[in-house]
Kinemage of the C-alpha trace (Angstrom):
@kinemage 1
@onewidth
@group {chain A} dominant
@subgroup {mainchain}
@vectorlist {calphas} color= white
{ca met a 1} P 0.035 0.174 -0.083
{ca met a 2} L 1.177 3.448 -0.956
{ca asn a 3} L 1.977 6.111 1.813
{ca ser a 4} L 0.164 8.691 2.655
{ca ser a 5} L 3.003 11.443 0.946
{ca ile a 6} L 3.548 9.631 -2.138
{ca cys a 7} L -0.279 9.216 -2.887
{ca tyr a 8} L -0.104 13.029 -2.566
{ca arg a 9} L 2.092 13.581 -4.753
{ca leu a 10} L 1.007 11.276 -7.146
{ca asn a 11} L -3.099 13.423 -6.785
{ca lys a 12} L -0.722 16.869 -7.208
{ca gln a 13} L 1.075 15.291 -10.231
{ca asn a 14} L -2.422 14.598 -12.492
{ca gln a 15} L -4.022 18.627 -10.969
{ca lys a 16} L -0.227 20.454 -11.790
{ca thr a 17} L -0.950 23.233 -13.806
{ca asn a 18} L 1.809 24.094 -16.040
{ca arg a 19} L 4.562 25.691 -14.544
{ca met a 20} L 5.812 28.438 -17.079
{ca thr a 21} L 9.463 27.921 -16.109
{ca tyr a 22} L 11.479 26.069 -16.887
{ca val a 23} L 15.034 26.007 -14.304
{ca leu a 24} L 17.835 23.890 -14.565
{ca gly a 25} L 20.283 22.863 -11.138
{ca ala a 26} L 23.292 20.841 -11.284
{ca arg a 27} L 25.958 19.917 -9.069
{ca cys a 28} L 29.229 20.173 -11.009
{ca ser a 29} L 32.609 19.212 -11.127
{ca asp a 30} L 33.341 22.765 -9.343
{ca gly a 31} L 29.793 23.982 -7.699
{ca val a 32} L 27.211 24.399 -8.619
{ca val a 33} L 25.193 26.365 -11.510
{ca leu a 34} L 20.887 27.134 -12.431
{ca ile a 35} L 19.935 28.043 -15.075
{ca gly a 36} L 16.063 30.089 -16.125
{ca asp a 37} L 14.650 32.107 -18.144
{ca thr a 38} L 12.301 34.926 -17.410
{ca lys a 39} L 8.958 34.869 -19.421
{ca met a 40} L 6.379 35.636 -16.166
{ca thr a 41} L 2.921 34.938 -17.987
{ca val a 42} L 0.515 37.251 -15.723
{ca asn a 43} L -3.633 38.475 -15.960
{ca asn a 44} L -4.181 34.876 -16.576
{ca gly a 45} L -2.054 34.284 -18.784
{ca thr a 46} L -3.519 36.589 -21.422
{ca asn a 47} L 0.088 39.131 -20.926
{ca glu a 48} L 2.836 38.859 -20.298
{ca lys a 49} L 6.350 40.124 -18.448
{ca phe a 50} L 9.851 39.781 -17.525
{ca gly a 51} L 12.096 38.847 -13.833
{ca asp a 52} L 14.127 37.032 -12.617
{ca lys a 53} L 13.183 33.207 -11.703
{ca ile a 54} L 16.215 32.524 -9.452
{ca thr a 55} L 16.929 35.168 -6.356
{ca gly a 56} L 19.303 35.908 -3.264
{ca glu a 57} L 16.972 36.280 0.039
{ca leu a 58} L 19.873 34.822 2.263
{ca thr a 59} L 23.902 35.707 1.364
{ca gly a 60} L 25.029 32.162 0.000
{ca val a 61} L 21.503 30.915 -0.716
{ca leu a 62} L 19.687 31.273 -4.457
{ca thr a 63} L 16.384 29.585 -4.650
{ca gly a 64} L 15.248 28.672 -8.452
{ca phe a 65} L 11.411 29.329 -8.797
{ca ser a 66} L 8.712 27.264 -10.846
{ca gly a 67} L 5.129 27.560 -10.224
{ca leu a 68} L 2.795 31.158 -9.506
{ca arg a 69} L 4.361 34.197 -8.986
{ca asp a 70} L 1.764 35.058 -6.798
{ca gln a 71} L 3.047 32.575 -4.244
{ca phe a 72} L 6.781 32.485 -4.284
{ca glu a 73} L 6.447 36.193 -3.488
{ca pro a 74} L 4.624 35.182 -0.003
{ca phe a 75} L 7.396 33.116 -0.107
{ca arg a 76} L 10.731 35.446 -0.461
{ca ser a 77} L 9.115 38.185 1.787
{ca gln a 78} L 9.127 35.537 4.864
{ca phe a 79} L 12.353 33.792 3.835
{ca arg a 80} L 13.725 37.161 4.094
{ca glu a 81} L 12.830 38.053 7.742
{ca leu a 82} L 15.191 35.400 8.613
{ca arg a 83} L 18.011 37.852 7.403
{ca arg a 84} L 15.907 40.366 9.111
{ca ser a 85} L 16.172 38.576 12.411
{ca ser a 86} L 19.707 37.329 13.115
{ca gln a 87} L 23.179 38.994 12.053
{ca thr a 88} L 24.389 35.400 11.966
{ca his a 89} L 25.937 33.363 9.309
{ca phe a 90} L 22.443 30.571 8.926
{ca thr a 91} L 24.253 26.679 8.284
{ca pro a 92} L 22.848 24.665 5.436
{ca asp a 93} L 20.422 22.694 7.832
{ca arg a 94} L 18.984 25.934 9.572
{ca val a 95} L 18.121 27.085 5.805
{ca leu a 96} L 16.463 23.998 4.580
{ca lys a 97} L 14.896 23.328 8.208
{ca ser a 98} L 13.208 27.068 7.266
{ca ile a 99} L 12.059 26.235 3.405
{ca lys a 100} L 10.406 23.348 4.693
{ca asp a 101} L 9.030 25.395 7.460
{ca ile a 102} L 7.624 28.300 4.887
{ca ile a 103} L 6.775 25.853 2.213
{ca arg a 104} L 3.972 24.000 4.782
{ca ser a 105} L 3.158 26.760 6.258
{ca leu a 106} L 2.073 28.314 2.535
{ca tyr a 107} L 0.816 24.861 1.939
{ca ser a 108} L -2.087 25.254 4.677
{ca gln a 109} L -3.222 28.742 3.258
{ca tyr a 110} L -3.582 28.162 -0.812
{ca gly a 111} L -4.486 24.529 0.349
{ca asn a 112} L -4.591 22.207 -3.220
{ca arg a 113} L -3.843 25.578 -5.000
{ca phe a 114} L -0.358 26.110 -3.801
{ca asn a 115} L 1.840 25.100 -6.692
{ca leu a 116} L 5.127 26.336 -6.079
{ca glu a 117} L 8.812 24.751 -6.031
{ca leu a 118} L 12.306 25.311 -5.908
{ca leu a 119} L 15.710 24.533 -6.687
{ca val a 120} L 17.938 25.770 -3.790
{ca gly a 121} L 22.024 26.865 -4.017
{ca ile a 122} L 23.509 26.735 -0.991
{ca ser a 123} L 26.950 28.099 -0.301
{ca arg a 124} L 28.968 26.650 2.700
{ca ala a 125} L 32.507 28.115 1.601
{ca asp a 126} L 32.796 29.434 4.759
{ca leu a 127} L 32.873 26.191 6.165
{ca gly a 128} L 35.701 24.625 3.515
{ca glu a 129} L 32.418 22.438 1.980
{ca lys a 130} L 31.748 21.862 -1.746
{ca ser a 131} L 28.913 23.662 -2.602
{ca val a 132} L 25.265 22.346 -1.754
{ca leu a 133} L 21.586 21.546 -4.265
{ca tyr a 134} L 18.254 20.808 -2.973
{ca tyr a 135} L 14.719 19.856 -4.084
{ca phe a 136} L 12.007 20.943 -2.576
{ca his a 137} L 8.472 19.694 -3.772
{ca asp a 138} L 5.887 21.626 -2.625
{ca asp a 139} L 5.069 19.725 0.207
{ca gly a 140} L 7.147 21.208 1.871
{ca leu a 141} L 9.464 17.235 0.932
{ca tyr a 142} L 13.263 17.996 0.171
{ca gln a 143} L 15.949 16.622 -1.480
{ca his a 144} L 19.498 16.069 -1.807
{ca ile a 145} L 20.570 16.023 -5.958
{ca asp a 146} L 24.842 14.993 -5.166
{ca asn a 147} L 26.982 14.864 -8.382
{ca asp a 148} L 23.948 15.235 -10.504
{ca tyr a 149} L 20.966 17.749 -12.030
{ca lys a 150} L 17.372 18.199 -11.592
{ca ala a 151} L 14.625 20.657 -13.869
{ca ile a 152} L 12.066 21.649 -12.916
{ca gly a 153} L 8.779 23.590 -15.058
{ca ala a 154} L 8.921 22.588 -18.064
{ca glu a 155} L 11.036 20.055 -17.444
{ca pro a 156} L 10.641 16.639 -20.432
{ca tyr a 157} L 11.876 19.330 -22.715
{ca gly a 158} L 14.954 19.252 -21.529
{ca lys a 159} L 15.859 15.259 -21.370
{ca ile a 160} L 16.952 14.698 -24.516
{ca tyr a 161} L 19.837 16.795 -23.989
{ca leu a 162} L 20.547 16.343 -20.644
{ca asn a 163} L 20.375 12.501 -20.769
{ca gln a 164} L 22.745 12.320 -23.704
{ca leu a 165} L 25.535 15.106 -22.599
{ca trp a 166} L 25.186 16.053 -18.631
{ca asn a 167} L 27.960 13.772 -16.966
{ca gln a 168} L 29.727 14.022 -13.387
{ca glu a 169} L 32.701 15.934 -14.874
{ca met a 170} L 30.945 19.470 -16.215
{ca asn a 171} L 31.669 22.091 -14.933
{ca met a 172} L 29.575 25.064 -13.908
{ca asp a 173} L 30.092 27.221 -17.403
{ca gln a 174} L 29.985 23.832 -19.614
{ca thr a 175} L 26.480 22.360 -18.559
{ca ala a 176} L 25.220 26.700 -18.315
{ca glu a 177} L 25.497 26.289 -21.610
{ca leu a 178} L 23.757 23.663 -22.027
{ca gly a 179} L 21.070 25.508 -19.620
{ca tyr a 180} L 21.436 28.463 -22.210
{ca phe a 181} L 20.888 25.838 -25.568
{ca ile a 182} L 17.600 24.370 -23.771
{ca ile a 183} L 16.483 26.936 -22.684
{ca arg a 184} L 16.543 28.624 -26.694
{ca tyr a 185} L 15.650 25.203 -27.455
{ca ile a 186} L 12.347 26.141 -26.323
{ca glu a 187} L 11.613 28.741 -26.825
{ca lys a 188} L 12.539 28.424 -30.677
{ca phe a 189} L 10.246 25.093 -31.818
{ca arg a 190} L 8.022 26.817 -29.536
{ca leu a 191} L 7.389 24.024 -27.508
{ca asp a 192} L 5.845 25.453 -24.322
{ca leu a 193} L 4.699 28.603 -24.480
{ca thr a 194} L 5.542 30.091 -20.816
{ca val a 195} L 9.204 29.949 -21.837
{ca gly a 196} L 10.957 31.915 -22.780
{ca thr a 197} L 13.273 35.358 -22.571
{ca gly a 198} L 12.699 39.085 -23.268
{ca gly a 199} L 11.891 43.118 -22.361
{ca asp a 200} L 14.494 43.529 -19.960
{ca arg a 201} L 15.665 39.910 -19.643
{ca pro a 202} L 16.703 38.823 -23.065
{ca his a 203} L 18.758 36.350 -21.738
{ca pro a 204} L 18.223 32.825 -19.733
{ca gln a 205} L 19.333 33.470 -16.201
{ca val a 206} L 22.386 31.883 -14.694
{ca arg a 207} L 24.337 32.059 -11.480
{ca phe a 208} L 27.207 30.317 -10.460
{ca ile a 209} L 27.592 28.945 -6.810
{ca pro a 210} L 31.371 28.052 -6.015
{ca asp a 211} L 33.241 25.802 -4.404
{ca glu a 212} L 35.306 28.221 -3.315
{ca lys a 213} L 34.545 31.181 -2.557
{ca pro a 214} L 36.561 33.375 -5.304
{ca ser a 215} L 36.689 36.856 -3.683
{ca glu a 216} L 35.865 37.766 0.659
{ca glu a 217} L 31.996 38.221 0.489
{ca ile a 218} L 30.924 37.229 -2.462
{ca tyr a 219} L 29.550 33.078 -2.778
{ca asp a 220} L 27.613 33.324 -6.332
{ca tyr a 221} L 27.975 36.006 -9.550
{ca pro a 222} L 26.430 35.782 -12.783
{ca pro a 223} L 28.051 34.588 -15.989
{ca thr a 224} L 30.778 37.549 -17.596
{ca ile a 225} L 29.943 39.291 -20.968
{ca asp a 226} L 31.965 37.103 -22.516
{ca gln a 227} L 30.484 34.611 -20.869
{ca cys a 228} L 27.308 34.934 -22.454
{ca glu a 229} L 27.615 36.007 -25.991
{ca thr a 230} L 29.507 32.509 -25.990
{ca tyr a 231} L 26.716 30.637 -25.113
{ca glu a 232} L 24.067 32.608 -27.175
{ca leu a 233} L 26.010 32.053 -30.356
{ca asn a 234} L 26.443 28.726 -29.842
{ca ala a 235} L 22.932 27.866 -28.867
{ca lys a 236} L 21.965 29.765 -32.318
{ca ile a 237} L 24.877 27.964 -34.335
{ca arg a 238} L 23.373 24.066 -32.844
{ca leu a 239} L 19.442 25.300 -33.403
{ca glu a 240} L 20.218 26.166 -37.323
{ca arg a 241} L 21.634 23.218 -37.521
{ca ile a 242} L 18.843 20.576 -36.202
{ca gln a 243} L 16.068 23.279 -38.394
{ca asn a 244} L 18.447 22.593 -41.365
{ca ser a 245} L 18.496 18.761 -40.121
{ca ile a 246} L 14.929 18.410 -40.026
{ca ile a 247} L 14.170 20.367 -42.965
{ca asn a 248} L 16.377 18.583 -45.350
{ca asp a 249} L 15.878 14.586 -43.622
{ca tyr a 250} L 12.209 15.519 -44.999
{ca asn a 251} L 12.904 17.311 -48.631
{ca ile a 252} L 10.741 20.379 -47.031
C-alpha cells in the first residue's frame, strides 16, 4: 500500500497546472549552477512580463522557482525575515528547515491551489566544503541533488540533451551553456509558450555558486559578458543545425 506522501504527490501531479518556467540546477565538478528562463505570464495568461526566477534572499543561498509568482513572492518575503531577525550566517541545516516550514505554512494557506517547486543552491565555502543543491516538492519535502542535475517546470523538453550530454565531470560553465541552449531550444521550436525571455531580461538567467569563494563576501555570481555571448552564439549555431537537419531529412 502506498504511503500518504507518495499518494499526495501523485494526486498533485494529476492536478498540476503548467509550471510556466524552466529552471535547471546541477551539482558540477566545481560548484552548483542554476539556469532559468525569465518569462512570466500574468492576468491569467493574457499578458506577459519578464523578471528573475533565480533570487538570493540570504547570503550564500539562491532559490529558483517554478509555479505561480503570486505564491513565490510570499515565500520570498518570509524567507527574507530570517535575515532581518538575525545577523548570524545560517547553516545549511537551518536554511533547509526554514524553507520547509515556510512552504508548509503556505500550503496550509493556499491548500490544493499551492503550486510551487524550488531548487535551492547553498554555498558552504565558509565551512571549507562544497556547495550543495536541493530540490523542494510543494509539500515541503526535499531531496539532496548529489553529483547530478534537476530540472523543474517544463522539464521534459530538456531531457533528450541532458540524458545524452550531461555528466558529473562537467563544470559550471559547460553546464550553464547546455542549460542556456535548452531554454533557447524550447523558445525556438515553441514547445512551451510560457517559457522564454524578453523585455529587460533578453537572456536566460545564470548564477554560479562555486565551491571556493572567488573573493571576500562573494558567494555567487553571474556569467561574464563574454560567457553570455558565447552561450548565445553557440545556441544559435546549434539551433540552425537542428532546423536545417529537420528540413533536409524530410525534403521540406
